[in-house]
N, C-alpha and C positions, 0 to 999 in steps of 0.2 A: 111831605114835605121835611127839605133838608133840615137835619141837627143847627140847633140856635149855634151861634161862635162859641158862648159859653158853655152847651153842653159839648161841644167838640173840645174844647180846650180838657174841659173836667173830665172826658174821658180818657186823654191822652195821660193828664197827671196822673190818672190810678193805673196807669201802665208803667212801672220800674224799668223797663225795654227801653222806652223813650226818652229817658232819663241819659243817656250814654250812647254817645257816638262808637266804643268800641263793640265790637263782639268777642264774645268771652266765650270758650276760653281762648285766648291769643298769646302770642309771643310780643310781649310790651318791655321795649329799651327805656333804661331810666338811668341817667346820667348825676353822680354825685360827684360832688367837690369838698376836699377838706387838704389838711395840711398833709405834706408829701411823708410820711412815716412808715418806720419798719412794717408795723401791721395792718398800717390803714385800708390796703385791700384784702386783706383776714378779715378785718372785722365788716367791712362792708360785706361781703360775700357771707357770713356767718347772718346777720340780718335775714340779707334775701333766703336764706335756707328756712327761717323762721315761719316767711311766709310762702314759700314755694319747693315743697319736701323734693323736687325733683331738679331743682337748680343746678346748672352744670357750669360748675368755677371756670372750664377752658372758654366759655361764650365770653366769657370780662376782656375789656377794652379799655387800655390805659393811655389817658393824654397828658404829660407834664407841663404844665405851664410852661413859658418860656424861661424864665428865673430859675424853675426847675424847684420852687418854695411850696408850690400846689400840686395836685395829682387828680387828674380827671377820671371815674371810674365808670363805664359803663356796664350795667348789669340787665340780661336780658332774662325776666320772669315769664312765666305761664301764669298769665293773668285768669283769673276762673271767674271774678266778680269784680264791683266795684267797691263793693268792702273790702274785698281783700286789699287792691290796691291803697284805698285809704288809710289803711291800719299801717302798711307799708311804708307809705311816704309818712306816716307820724312820728314813725319810729326812727325812718331815718333821718328826719329833720331836727328828733330829737335826742340824737348821737350825738354826743361831745366832741366827735373826730370829725363830725361833718357841717361844711359849712355853708354849701348851696344844694337842693336837690331839685333837677330839673328834669 
């Protein structure tokens, strides 16, 4: 007899790997936007290194806004877990220089 839908749902819920569409480890790009300041890029790369010790700042991509007031910084980290990504997003969104994290 096949398992009931509630039993099947429960077994899927108990496997944390089912909660994420991301396979770990993987390279994961994150776009961070903030005011275009002298050390904005350095500040963002410092946060990235806290969560990815192998973070390579040479992979950073920069895109200034049309007015030059804001700067989009794309960092690519090696994601090892959902918890790591959640913590990184929290640290970036809490950073005073950051306006948006995508």
